[in-house]
C-alpha positions as a printed NumPy array, in Angstrom:
array([[ 17.889,  -7.531, -31.523],
       [ 17.177,  -4.24 , -33.302],
       [ 17.147,  -1.155, -31.074],
       [ 13.651,   0.358, -30.93 ],
       [ 13.647,   4.11 , -30.271],
       [  9.869,   4.061, -29.901],
       [ 10.161,   1.625, -26.988],
       [ 12.68 ,   3.97 , -25.381],
       [ 10.068,   6.697, -25.71 ],
       [  7.375,   4.465, -24.225],
       [  9.67 ,   3.856, -21.264],
       [  9.829,   7.624, -20.829],
       [  6.038,   7.854, -20.733],
       [  5.838,   5.011, -18.208],
       [  8.377,   6.44 , -15.789],
       [  7.028,   9.968, -16.171],
       [  3.474,   9.082, -15.195],
       [  4.698,   6.976, -12.262],
       [  6.884,   9.81 , -10.953],
       [  4.182,  12.45 , -11.353],
       [  1.685,  10.174,  -9.614],
       [  4.023,   9.673,  -6.676],
       [  4.664,  13.411,  -6.526],
       [  0.886,  13.989,  -6.178],
       [  0.728,  16.109,  -9.325],
       [ -2.93 ,  16.858, -10.194],
       [ -4.227,  14.93 , -13.186],
       [ -2.033,  11.878, -12.57 ],
       [ -4.11 ,  10.042,  -9.954],
       [ -3.839,   6.826, -11.989],
       [ -0.158,   7.14 , -12.772],
       [  0.536,   3.824, -11.049],
       [ -0.417,   2.17 , -14.365],
       [  3.04 ,   3.184, -15.61 ],
       [  4.315,   0.021, -13.918],
       [  1.93 ,  -2.025, -16.06 ],
       [  3.374,  -0.357, -19.151],
       [  6.851,  -1.35 , -17.959],
       [  5.668,  -4.94 , -17.508],
       [  4.449,  -5.11 , -21.117],
       [  7.737,  -3.652, -22.379],
       [  9.74 ,  -6.18 , -20.352],
       [  7.686,  -9.103, -21.625],
       [  8.105,  -7.956, -25.211],
       [ 11.874,  -7.474, -24.993],
       [ 12.559, -10.649, -23.02 ],
       [ 10.526, -12.727, -25.454],
       [ 12.543, -11.262, -28.322],
       [ 15.777, -12.261, -26.603],
       [ 14.693, -15.747, -25.543],
       [ 12.628, -16.742, -28.567],
       [ 15.235, -15.33 , -30.93 ],
       [ 17.998, -17.271, -29.202],
       [ 15.973, -20.48 , -29.233],
       [ 15.173, -20.081, -32.904],
       [ 18.856, -19.675, -33.766],
       [ 19.851, -22.453, -31.368],
       [ 22.111, -20.066, -29.463],
       [ 20.17 , -19.344, -26.296],
       [ 22.275, -19.723, -23.126],
       [ 20.34 , -19.663, -19.869],
       [ 23.304, -18.639, -17.677],
       [ 24.194, -15.758, -19.983],
       [ 20.571, -14.626, -19.989],
       [ 20.451, -14.535, -16.191],
       [ 23.811, -12.748, -16.055],
       [ 22.626, -10.114, -18.524],
       [ 19.472,  -9.484, -16.49 ],
       [ 21.49 ,  -9.223, -13.268],
       [ 23.951,  -6.864, -14.937],
       [ 21.076,  -4.658, -16.058],
       [ 19.186,  -4.546, -12.745],
       [ 21.402,  -5.317,  -9.771],
       [ 24.25 ,  -2.719,  -9.797],
       [ 22.016,   0.376,  -9.788],
       [ 19.761,  -1.249,  -7.197],
       [ 22.731,  -1.987,  -4.919],
       [ 23.912,   1.61 ,  -5.278],
       [ 20.506,   2.802,  -4.087],
       [ 20.585,   0.307,  -1.205],
       [ 24.027,   1.491,  -0.106],
       [ 23.002,   5.15 ,  -0.203],
       [ 19.821,   4.506,   1.789],
       [ 21.714,   2.4  ,   4.315],
       [ 24.181,   5.215,   4.943],
       [ 21.308,   7.696,   5.227],
       [ 19.5  ,   5.396,   7.651],
       [ 22.522,   4.954,   9.911],
       [ 22.805,   8.713,  10.297],
       [ 19.189,   9.863,  10.501],
       [ 16.676,   7.053,  11.028],
       [ 15.267,   5.841,  14.33 ],
       [ 15.94 ,   2.167,  15.144],
       [ 12.49 ,   0.944,  14.08 ],
       [ 12.746,   2.841,  10.785],
       [ 16.299,   1.64 ,  10.16 ],
       [ 15.287,  -1.925,  10.98 ],
       [ 12.36 ,  -1.684,   8.576],
       [ 14.593,  -0.206,   5.865],
       [ 17.144,  -2.979,   6.283],
       [ 14.422,  -5.599,   6.126],
       [ 13.378,  -4.069,   2.811],
       [ 17.01 ,  -3.959,   1.632],
       [ 17.455,  -7.649,   2.376],
       [ 14.209,  -8.657,   0.671],
       [ 14.795,  -6.356,  -2.287],
       [ 18.322,  -7.703,  -2.782],
       [ 16.854, -11.205,  -2.866],
       [ 14.08 ,  -9.961,  -5.192],
       [ 11.276, -11.002,  -2.866],
       [ 10.2  ,  -7.554,  -1.658],
       [  6.831,  -8.041,  -3.342],
       [  6.227, -10.933,  -0.945],
       [  7.288,  -8.771,   2.006],
       [  4.961,  -5.898,   1.143],
       [  2.134,  -8.284,   0.291],
       [  2.265,  -9.599,   3.863],
       [  2.254,  -6.074,   5.293],
       [ -0.12 ,  -3.573,   3.685],
       [ -1.846,  -2.764,   0.453],
       [  0.111,  -0.638,  -2.017],
       [ -2.203,   2.344,  -1.508],
       [ -2.174,   2.172,   2.291],
       [ -0.822,   5.219,   4.118],
       [  1.527,   2.875,   5.992],
       [  3.007,   1.657,   2.699],
       [  3.743,   5.202,   1.583],
       [  6.488,   5.387,   4.221],
       [  8.333,   2.3  ,   2.969],
       [ 11.633,   3.484,   1.475],
       [ 11.818,   0.594,  -0.982],
       [  8.134,  -0.009,  -1.67 ],
       [  8.688,   0.591,  -5.383],
       [ 11.044,  -2.383,  -5.627],
       [  8.034,  -4.711,  -5.538],
       [  7.81 ,  -4.411,  -9.325],
       [ 11.502,  -5.262,  -9.754],
       [ 10.962,  -8.403,  -7.697],
       [  8.001,  -9.41 ,  -9.854],
       [ 10.051,  -8.843, -13.008],
       [ 13.028, -10.794, -11.679],
       [ 10.818, -13.723, -10.715],
       [  9.4  , -13.595, -14.233],
       [ 12.924, -13.56 , -15.698],
       [ 13.795, -16.68 , -13.673],
       [ 10.779, -18.711, -14.752],
       [  9.94 , -17.422, -18.224],
       [ 12.946, -18.839, -20.124],
       [ 12.34 , -22.205, -18.425],
       [  8.757, -22.147, -19.667],
       [  9.837, -21.32 , -23.221],
       [ 12.55 , -23.985, -23.129],
       [  9.956, -26.532, -22.009],
       [  7.51 , -25.49 , -24.727],
       [ 10.302, -25.61 , -27.291],
       [ 11.114, -29.2  , -26.426],
       [  7.492, -30.366, -26.415],
       [  6.575, -31.518, -29.916],
       [  9.471, -29.521, -31.374],
       [  7.947, -26.248, -30.217],
       [  4.7  , -26.568, -32.177],
       [  2.685, -25.65 , -29.093],
       [  4.8  , -22.692, -27.989],
       [  2.317, -20.085, -29.143],
       [ -0.653, -21.973, -27.757],
       [  1.188, -22.516, -24.472],
       [  1.884, -18.802, -24.076],
       [ -1.703, -17.879, -24.919],
       [ -2.936, -20.385, -22.33 ],
       [ -0.489, -19.134, -19.677],
       [ -1.521, -15.534, -20.362],
       [ -5.208, -16.39 , -20.139],
       [ -4.803, -18.361, -16.904],
       [ -2.796, -15.559, -15.274],
       [ -5.349, -12.944, -16.382],
       [ -8.216, -15.029, -15.011],
       [ -6.367, -15.467, -11.729],
       [ -5.788, -11.718, -11.616],
       [ -9.481, -10.914, -12.037],
       [-10.555, -13.506,  -9.469],
       [ -7.905, -12.561,  -6.897],
       [ -8.562,  -8.832,  -7.25 ],
       [-12.123,  -9.367,  -6.096],
       [-11.103, -11.801,  -3.356],
       [ -7.576, -10.839,  -2.235],
       [ -6.72 ,  -7.515,  -3.919],
       [ -3.39 ,  -7.056,  -2.136],
       [ -2.165, -10.462,  -3.273],
       [ -3.396,  -9.763,  -6.799],
       [ -1.461,  -6.51 ,  -6.844],
       [  1.895,  -7.833,  -5.642],
       [  2.265, -11.43 ,  -6.786],
       [  3.714, -12.83 ,  -9.998],
       [  0.915, -15.307, -10.861],
       [ -1.585, -12.438, -11.096],
       [  0.821, -10.097, -12.884],
       [  2.535, -12.444, -15.319],
       [ -0.173, -11.988, -17.972],
       [  0.908,  -8.365, -18.447],
       [  4.424,  -9.44 , -19.394],
       [  3.122, -12.396, -21.37 ],
       [  0.915,  -9.954, -23.262],
       [  4.047,  -8.187, -24.436],
       [  5.502, -11.567, -25.358],
       [  2.523, -12.422, -27.537],
       [  3.409,  -9.484, -29.783],
       [  6.663, -11.294, -30.558],
       [  5.073, -14.696, -30.987],
       [  2.432, -13.387, -33.391],
       [  4.351, -10.961, -35.622],
       [  2.515,  -9.331, -38.47 ],
       [  2.606,  -6.114, -40.518],
       [ -0.049,  -4.223, -38.586],
       [ -2.159,  -1.832, -40.691],
       [ -3.395,   1.524, -39.412],
       [ -0.326,   1.934, -37.246],
       [ -0.951,   5.606, -36.577],
       [ -4.47 ,   4.851, -35.375],
       [ -3.168,   2.014, -33.186],
       [ -0.579,   4.331, -31.686],
       [ -3.092,   7.056, -30.886],
       [ -5.643,   4.631, -29.446],
       [ -2.937,   3.009, -27.3  ],
       [ -1.785,   6.347, -25.913],
       [ -5.363,   7.38 , -25.251],
       [ -6.026,   4.178, -23.312],
       [ -3.006,   4.808, -21.103],
       [ -3.893,   8.491, -20.696],
       [ -7.494,   7.678, -19.776],
       [ -6.31 ,   5.366, -16.994],
       [ -3.914,   8.007, -15.699],
       [ -6.723,  10.573, -15.586],
       [ -9.627,   8.424, -14.379],
       [ -8.066,   5.882, -12.011],
       [ -7.173,   6.656,  -8.419],
       [ -6.48 ,   4.819,  -5.168],
       [-10.134,   3.741,  -4.915],
       [ -9.913,   1.829,  -8.224],
       [-10.097,  -1.92 ,  -7.7  ],
       [ -6.759,  -2.813,  -9.233],
       [ -5.332,  -4.739, -11.035],
       [ -8.263,  -6.939, -12.14 ],
       [-10.245,  -5.797, -15.145],
       [ -8.878,  -2.282, -14.608],
       [ -5.388,  -3.413, -15.66 ],
       [ -6.559,  -4.412, -19.121],
       [ -6.766,  -0.889, -20.671],
       [ -3.172,   0.174, -19.812],
       [ -1.801,  -3.227, -20.839],
       [ -3.709,  -3.177, -24.109],
       [ -2.65 ,   0.444, -24.628],
       [  1.024,  -0.44 , -24.2  ],
       [  0.665,  -3.406, -26.551],
       [ -0.908,  -1.18 , -29.211],
       [  1.86 ,   1.405, -28.896],
       [  4.567,  -1.272, -29.208],
       [  2.81 ,  -2.958, -32.148],
       [  2.429,   0.401, -33.917],
       [  6.191,   1.03 , -33.697],
       [  5.545,   4.648, -32.818],
       [  2.774,   5.123, -35.332],
       [  5.121,   6.818, -37.792],
       [  4.936,   9.886, -35.516],
       [  7.943,  11.658, -33.992],
       [  6.611,  11.892, -30.411],
       [  8.412,   8.907, -28.89 ],
       [ 11.632,   9.593, -30.793],
       [ 11.947,  13.196, -29.582],
       [ 15.209,  13.906, -27.787],
       [ 13.655,  14.55 , -24.314],
       [ 11.744,  11.277, -24.555],
       [ 14.86 ,   9.387, -25.563],
       [ 16.759,  10.91 , -22.647],
       [ 14.088,   9.984, -20.099],
       [ 13.853,   6.514, -21.62 ],
       [ 17.608,   6.074, -21.303],
       [ 17.659,   6.927, -17.587],
       [ 14.182,   5.543, -16.851],
       [ 15.412,   2.679, -14.653],
       [ 17.607,   4.875, -12.457],
       [ 14.907,   7.539, -12.324],
       [ 12.386,   4.947, -11.191],
       [ 14.788,   3.783,  -8.493],
       [ 15.65 ,   7.195,  -7.103],
       [ 12.421,   9.2  ,  -7.241],
       [ 10.553,   7.18 ,  -4.628],
       [ 12.937,   7.728,  -1.665],
       [ 12.584,  11.485,  -2.186],
       [  8.803,  11.042,  -2.04 ],
       [  9.065,   9.13 ,   1.233],
       [ 11.402,  11.733,   2.71 ],
       [  9.007,  14.53 ,   1.744],
       [  6.11 ,  12.716,   3.407],
       [  8.067,  12.036,   6.573],
       [  9.098,  15.695,   6.762],
       [  5.427,  16.662,   6.194],
       [  6.14 ,  18.782,   3.139],
       [  2.988,  20.101,   1.431],
       [  3.906,  18.786,  -2.065],
       [  3.404,  22.22 ,  -3.563],
       [  5.003,  23.396,  -6.806],
       [  8.35 ,  24.184,  -5.173],
       [  8.481,  20.803,  -3.411],
       [  7.59 ,  18.966,  -6.614],
       [ 10.227,  20.795,  -8.646],
       [ 12.841,  20.165,  -5.952],
       [ 12.025,  16.453,  -5.779],
       [ 12.049,  16.23 ,  -9.561],
       [ 15.421,  17.958,  -9.83 ],
       [ 16.954,  15.795,  -7.091],
       [ 15.551,  12.63 ,  -8.688],
       [ 16.916,  13.564, -12.113],
       [ 20.336,  14.409, -10.672],
       [ 20.609,  11.108,  -8.802],
       [ 19.27 ,   9.212, -11.811],
       [ 21.867,  10.788, -14.08 ],
       [ 24.665,   9.975, -11.632],
       [ 23.403,   6.408, -11.28 ],
       [ 23.147,   5.995, -15.032],
       [ 26.603,   7.469, -15.728],
       [ 28.566,   5.978, -12.844],
       [ 26.825,   2.618, -12.489],
       [ 24.586,   1.55 , -15.367],
       [ 26.828,   2.471, -18.318],
       [ 29.914,   0.899, -16.736],
       [ 28.258,  -2.433, -16.032],
       [ 26.845,  -2.673, -19.55 ],
       [ 30.288,  -2.654, -21.187],
       [ 30.999,  -6.298, -20.454],
       [ 31.267,  -8.307, -23.664],
       [ 28.65 , -10.844, -24.74 ],
       [ 29.201, -14.185, -23.064],
       [ 31.69 , -12.708, -20.563],
       [ 30.219, -13.34 , -17.132],
       [ 33.394, -12.674, -15.143],
       [ 31.837,  -9.574, -13.556],
       [ 29.381, -11.867, -11.774],
       [ 32.238, -12.82 ,  -9.454],
       [ 32.089,  -9.274,  -8.081],
       [ 28.396,  -8.584,  -8.436],
       [ 27.073, -11.657,  -6.633],
       [ 29.274, -11.257,  -3.495],
       [ 28.385,  -7.563,  -3.369],
       [ 24.674,  -8.328,  -3.456],
       [ 24.998, -11.113,  -0.888],
       [ 27.117,  -8.93 ,   1.384],
       [ 24.712,  -5.997,   1.313],
       [ 21.774,  -8.313,   1.862],
       [ 23.49 ,  -9.88 ,   4.892],
       [ 24.23 ,  -6.432,   6.341],
       [ 20.556,  -5.603,   5.971],
       [ 19.548,  -8.834,   7.692],
       [ 22.   ,  -8.245,  10.547],
       [ 20.741,  -4.72 ,  11.258],
       [ 17.131,  -5.853,  10.957],
       [ 17.622,  -8.729,  13.395],
       [ 19.677,  -6.421,  15.607],
       [ 16.72 ,  -4.09 ,  16.083],
       [ 18.088,  -1.137,  14.139],
       [ 21.227,  -0.452,  16.187],
       [ 19.53 ,   0.996,  19.266],
       [ 22.934,   1.755,  20.771],
       [ 23.018,   4.974,  18.731],
       [ 20.231,   6.59 ,  20.797],
       [ 19.489,   7.491,  24.439],
       [ 17.181,   5.21 ,  26.419],
       [ 14.046,   7.389,  26.284],
       [ 14.386,   7.748,  22.523],
       [ 14.637,   3.971,  22.151],
       [ 11.684,   3.339,  24.487],
       [  9.378,   5.717,  22.629],
       [ 10.531,   4.452,  19.26 ],
       [  9.674,   0.927,  20.391],
       [  6.086,   2.068,  20.992],
       [  5.615,   2.677,  17.261],
       [  4.526,  -0.893,  16.634],
       [  1.432,  -1.118,  14.454],
       [ -1.788,  -1.759,  16.357],
       [ -2.134,  -5.425,  17.373],
       [ -4.251,  -7.934,  15.524],
       [ -6.871,  -9.934,  17.461],
       [ -6.078, -13.483,  18.445],
       [ -8.081, -15.762,  16.148],
       [ -9.009, -19.087,  17.696],
       [-11.567, -19.803,  14.966],
       [-13.671, -18.049,  12.299],
       [-17.339, -17.217,  12.938],
       [-17.246, -15.997,  10.115],
       [-14.875, -13.32 ,  11.36 ],
       [-11.903, -13.661,  13.664],
       [-13.24 , -15.091,  16.935],
       [-11.91 , -15.976,  20.371],
       [-13.528, -17.728,  23.329],
       [-15.994, -20.624,  23.632],
       [-17.893, -21.272,  20.414],
       [-21.267, -21.613,  22.154],
       [-20.927, -18.607,  24.488],
       [-22.761, -15.296,  24.202],
       [-20.936, -13.038,  21.78 ],
       [-19.647,  -9.482,  21.845],
       [-19.2  ,  -8.238,  18.276],
       [-16.645,  -5.485,  17.643],
       [-17.364,  -3.604,  14.424],
       [-15.13 ,  -0.94 ,  12.925],
       [-11.731,  -0.076,  11.535],
       [ -8.248,  -0.134,  13.045],
       [ -9.637,   1.758,  16.05 ],
       [-11.135,  -1.528,  17.18 ],
       [ -7.689,  -3.073,  17.044],
       [ -5.876,  -0.358,  18.979],
       [ -8.27 ,  -0.96 ,  21.896],
       [ -7.349,  -4.66 ,  22.071],
       [ -4.909,  -4.398,  25.024],
       [ -7.699,  -2.924,  27.161],
       [-10.43 ,  -5.195,  25.761],
       [ -8.356,  -8.334,  26.289],
       [ -7.633,  -7.355,  29.894],
       [-11.307,  -6.653,  30.6  ],
       [-12.476,  -9.856,  28.921],
       [ -9.955, -11.922,  30.885],
       [-11.384, -10.621,  34.191],
       [-14.913, -11.832,  33.431],
       [-15.77 , -15.147,  35.089],
       [-18.563, -15.834,  32.588],
       [-17.174, -17.097,  29.229],
       [-17.469, -14.609,  26.38 ],
       [-17.044, -15.129,  22.678],
       [-15.435, -12.083,  21.066],
       [-16.052, -11.511,  17.351],
       [-13.877,  -9.008,  15.496],
       [-15.517,  -7.596,  12.378],
       [-12.789,  -4.995,  11.955],
       [-11.12 ,  -3.972,   8.701],
       [ -8.634,  -1.145,   8.342],
       [ -9.982,   2.042,   6.74 ],
       [-13.606,   0.832,   6.831],
       [-15.947,   2.845,   9.09 ],
       [-18.764,   0.751,  10.622],
       [-21.45 ,   2.325,   8.446],
       [-23.398,   0.388,   5.85 ],
       [-23.773,   1.739,   2.343],
       [-20.402,   3.476,   2.13 ],
       [-18.138,   2.613,  -0.783],
       [-14.377,   2.464,  -0.38 ],
       [-12.174,  -0.564,  -1.042],
       [-13.981,  -3.668,   0.244],
       [-15.994,  -1.748,   2.864],
       [-19.425,  -2.127,   1.287],
       [-19.511,  -5.926,   1.311],
       [-17.636,  -6.167,   4.614],
       [-20.11 ,  -3.995,   6.511],
       [-23.056,  -5.928,   5.101],
       [-21.528,  -9.157,   6.411],
       [-20.841,  -7.678,   9.848],
       [-24.342,  -6.257,  10.209],
       [-25.879,  -9.589,   9.205],
       [-23.745, -11.341,  11.858],
       [-24.7  ,  -8.743,  14.469],
       [-28.36 ,  -9.674,  14.068],
       [-27.789, -13.338,  14.972],
       [-29.28 , -14.428,  18.292],
       [-25.985, -15.255,  20.02 ],
       [-24.72 , -11.678,  19.699],
       [-25.793,  -9.857,  22.85 ],
       [-23.506,  -6.827,  22.584],
       [-22.268,  -4.832,  19.597],
       [-19.43 ,  -2.312,  19.889],
       [-18.614,   0.228,  17.17 ],
       [-15.222,   1.935,  17.061],
       [-13.726,   4.158,  14.394],
       [-11.633,   7.211,  13.7  ],
       [-14.935,   8.668,  12.394],
       [-14.512,  12.319,  11.386],
       [-11.74 ,  11.972,   8.742],
       [-14.037,   9.723,   6.697],
       [-16.761,  12.328,   6.563],
       [-14.627,  15.436,   6.393],
       [-11.418,  15.291,   4.393],
       [ -9.697,  18.045,   6.383],
       [-10.219,  17.646,  10.099],
       [-10.404,  21.311,  11.068],
       [-12.32 ,  22.497,   7.991],
       [-16.038,  21.758,   8.513],
       [-16.875,  22.402,   4.851],
       [-14.422,  19.927,   3.332],
       [-15.922,  16.941,   1.532],
       [-15.995,  13.294,   2.535],
       [-13.363,  10.899,   1.208],
       [-16.01 ,   8.194,   0.673],
       [-19.216,   7.9  ,  -1.33 ],
       [-22.548,   6.192,  -0.776],
       [-23.945,   3.321,  -2.789],
       [-27.028,   4.146,  -4.849],
       [-28.839,   2.253,  -7.636],
       [-27.003,   4.52 , -10.085],
       [-23.583,   3.772,  -8.578],
       [-21.215,   5.533,  -6.198],
       [-22.542,   8.99 ,  -5.311],
       [-20.176,  11.553,  -3.792],
       [-21.37 ,  13.567,  -0.815],
       [-21.885,  17.223,  -1.63 ],
       [-20.382,  18.417,   1.648],
       [-19.374,  17.255,   5.095],
       [-22.858,  18.227,   6.322],
       [-24.335,  15.89 ,   3.714],
       [-21.972,  13.117,   4.79 ],
       [-22.773,  13.535,   8.489],
       [-26.497,  13.58 ,   7.693],
       [-26.054,  10.199,   5.969],
       [-24.084,   8.933,   8.978],
       [-26.899,   9.93 ,  11.317],
       [-29.558,   8.377,   9.113],
       [-27.726,   5.066,   8.657],
       [-26.633,   4.661,  12.284],
       [-30.12 ,   5.502,  13.518],
       [-31.654,   2.862,  11.271],
       [-29.104,   0.099,  11.836],
       [-28.36 ,   0.591,  15.519],
       [-32.048,   1.165,  16.193],
       [-32.765,  -2.219,  14.612],
       [-30.159,  -3.864,  16.852],
       [-31.407,  -2.274,  20.08 ],
       [-35.003,  -3.15 ,  19.119],
       [-33.894,  -6.79 ,  19.081],
       [-32.696,  -6.451,  22.683],
       [-28.996,  -6.074,  21.958],
       [-26.81 ,  -3.639,  23.836],
       [-24.944,  -1.338,  21.477],
       [-21.927,   0.811,  22.367],
       [-20.356,   3.445,  20.154],
       [-16.896,   4.738,  20.981],
       [-16.549,   8.389,  20.145],
       [-13.457,   9.754,  18.428],
       [-10.108,   9.543,  20.155],
       [ -8.475,  13.001,  20.361],
       [ -6.295,  13.214,  17.262],
       [ -2.803,  14.651,  17.413],
       [ -1.058,  16.908,  14.908],
       [  1.986,  14.631,  14.621],
       [  3.101,  11.037,  15.034],
       [  3.501,  11.174,  18.786],
       [  5.834,   8.241,  19.527],
       [  8.117,   9.132,  16.613],
       [  8.137,  12.819,  17.497],
       [  8.997,  12.097,  21.129],
       [ 11.751,   9.637,  20.147],
       [ 13.326,  12.202,  17.816],
       [ 13.103,  14.936,  20.432],
       [ 14.762,  12.769,  23.076],
       [ 17.408,  11.764,  20.511],
       [ 18.207,  15.36 ,  19.613],
       [ 17.676,  16.686,  23.163],
       [ 14.772,  18.952,  22.233],
       [ 11.834,  19.908,  24.505],
       [  8.511,  18.124,  24.068],
       [  5.557,  19.772,  22.352],
       [  2.824,  21.17 ,  24.648],
       [ -0.444,  19.176,  24.689],
       [ -3.251,  20.354,  22.428],
       [ -6.119,  22.277,  24.05 ],
       [ -9.261,  20.29 ,  24.792],
       [-11.22 ,  22.994,  22.99 ],
       [ -9.443,  22.101,  19.736],
       [-10.532,  18.469,  20.018],
       [-14.126,  19.472,  20.776],
       [-14.102,  21.853,  17.82 ],
       [-12.846,  19.139,  15.463],
       [-15.494,  16.629,  16.594],
       [-18.461,  18.99 ,  17.066],
       [-20.385,  17.662,  14.026],
       [-19.652,  14.055,  14.916],
       [-20.536,  14.494,  18.584],
       [-23.839,  16.067,  17.585],
       [-24.668,  13.136,  15.319],
       [-23.714,  10.478,  17.883],
       [-25.631,  12.188,  20.675],
       [-28.733,  12.367,  18.469],
       [-28.361,   8.696,  17.527],
       [-27.982,   7.785,  21.199],
       [-31.138,   9.664,  22.15 ],
       [-33.174,   8.046,  19.378],
       [-31.918,   4.463,  19.659],
       [-30.646,   4.042,  23.216],
       [-27.067,   3.183,  22.236],
       [-24.42 ,   3.901,  24.868],
       [-21.617,   6.319,  24.003],
       [-18.046,   5.802,  25.205],
       [-15.93 ,   8.95 ,  25.125],
       [-12.133,   8.408,  25.232],
       [-11.69 ,  12.151,  25.765],
       [-13.259,  11.723,  29.21 ],
       [-10.034,   9.959,  30.195],
       [ -7.426,  11.496,  27.895],
       [ -8.506,  15.118,  28.318],
       [ -9.311,  17.407,  31.229],
       [-10.959,  20.802,  31.051],
       [ -7.953,  22.428,  29.395],
       [ -5.8  ,  19.938,  27.501],
       [ -5.599,  16.437,  26.002],
       [ -2.522,  14.553,  27.09 ],
       [ -0.41 ,  12.565,  24.64 ],
       [  2.252,  11.196,  27.   ],
       [  2.509,   9.89 ,  30.527],
       [  5.743,   9.409,  32.425],
       [  7.608,  10.556,  29.292],
       [  6.214,   7.646,  27.269],
       [  3.88 ,   8.202,  24.315],
       [  0.191,   7.325,  24.556],
       [ -0.126,   7.324,  20.746],
       [  1.852,   5.149,  18.351],
       [  1.057,   7.613,  15.52 ],
       [ -1.332,  10.571,  15.448],
       [ -4.553,   8.648,  16.135],
       [ -3.891,   5.08 ,  17.323],
       [ -3.223,   4.507,  21.007],
       [ -0.304,   2.532,  22.377],
       [ -1.033,  -0.355,  24.739],
       [ -0.485,   2.023,  27.663],
       [ -2.859,   4.562,  26.134],
       [ -5.521,   1.922,  25.464],
       [ -5.356,   0.587,  29.028],
       [ -6.076,   4.061,  30.349],
       [ -9.531,   3.65 ,  28.782],
       [-10.442,   0.491,  30.725],
       [-12.672,   2.498,  33.064],
       [-14.907,   3.778,  30.263],
       [-14.759,   0.486,  28.315],
       [-15.688,  -1.786,  31.241],
       [-19.503,  -1.412,  30.794],
       [-19.153,  -3.398,  27.536],
       [-18.696,  -6.577,  29.579],
       [-20.912,  -5.61 ,  32.518],
       [-23.68 ,  -8.116,  31.732],
       [-21.253, -10.905,  30.881],
       [-19.842, -11.463,  34.342],
       [-19.313,  -9.882,  37.769]])
């Protein structure tokens, strides 16, 4: 296979835009498409290897797998070992356990399945996963396992006459699945091989349909512009992959087909250098991003330069000490697999042992362990059946519909206790989706359609009570303590998604929409409750307390009540006006969590918050007094 310097340069572009995206550099909000460029490159190169070997009658499946393992596994294991050592010294048990779970799944190349079952790629929770970026390696490895088998099968069917047609069909089916799943299950579409394989197969089609492409310079420039447009115009609100993945994939295919467009850009020395270390750079940059987020660094110019320098240094060391040494094995010599496979298995088993062992809690004092254990993600409701949302209780009973985001879920310990005390059967419906405020007409992820479905269900006759809960203010004001900062969402209009001009504009829309919708519900005789905003904290409370007990540091003083009231003044004004106009009942968590001077965040040296805004089970149960009116008409 002829070495392609232009592909090396394209690798440099791909890794560069991914790194700059993860470092929050302005102008690179869509840099995640760099992974799609990598997928196209991988598909192109692997098809060259496999198809070329099959054509010459010299393709050996075991040698192919060994070569892929030799290319990917050693540098990955080096990263795993370094992170494991770091975790043993500095991570709390829950964080170490989570890291080791990721190490085990990444070693087995199934981390994409792990992260698929947890959170979406763009979720704030995902951004703290030390090995989140290995999802793409798992997808590629799964492709490497299955792709040669597919080509071998197509080669043997009718002497290979349908190989091209088979690949075109496979690519089309995968692309169709991607589009369908992105609209239906976007997280699955993002992480799973069946909805990503078409990107790699697209690269393979360039090999299967070779031709002397004319206008190569134009193809090159158009391809780069497609990739650049995605980097500039996409962001975390883009429904991806779906149709949105087509431009970067097509752009990468055009660049590869153009062979650099007879221009020197991709063959420049800096591009060749970045292309050479691109794999190690991809591996090492993400942990520095996670560390910076966990240490609450502002990602300013100095932070970005420091992370970039550290990533390049580690990438160079990984490339020199690991990658180059493992590539020196001769063709057909798979003896190094006798060392590589046991090393991978051993490290994976260590990860499993620490994960199952709870993160080696013996390293920490008891109070540190107890507070760290409170950092479990808010519970999910118990689903006995779908109606059409998660439901529990008798199917024919009067219903209480809970509508909101994760702030519905963090109240579940209190709600479940209160519901269990009622002697009259109650059907609980949970129309709650993370990061979706219970306000119709707002666009963000799948919120628009979800809220329409919930509101339609709320108007059914069996629903007697509707309860809204949300984090509220951060949706309508990007920076909590800056009243002028803009909303993070937009409203749906006939012309499309319209950004709010200011937080005042966003809160005016909130008042208008809640007045209309909740007024309609109360006019139909339904009781409607709205929980006001839980006092937000400036830090992840349970984690902060665990670290302070671990390092024998004093606890932070509670925040003043006045600060909470200042942060929620606009929201409180809106909700009070809505209550006066519609008759909805307001539930104020601050009435329990705050007194006249301060808002507590711990009780008996145990955290009341699992992060900076979600309550622990203990914190939620403190609110039972103010939540009890929800069930007042459903039993004694």
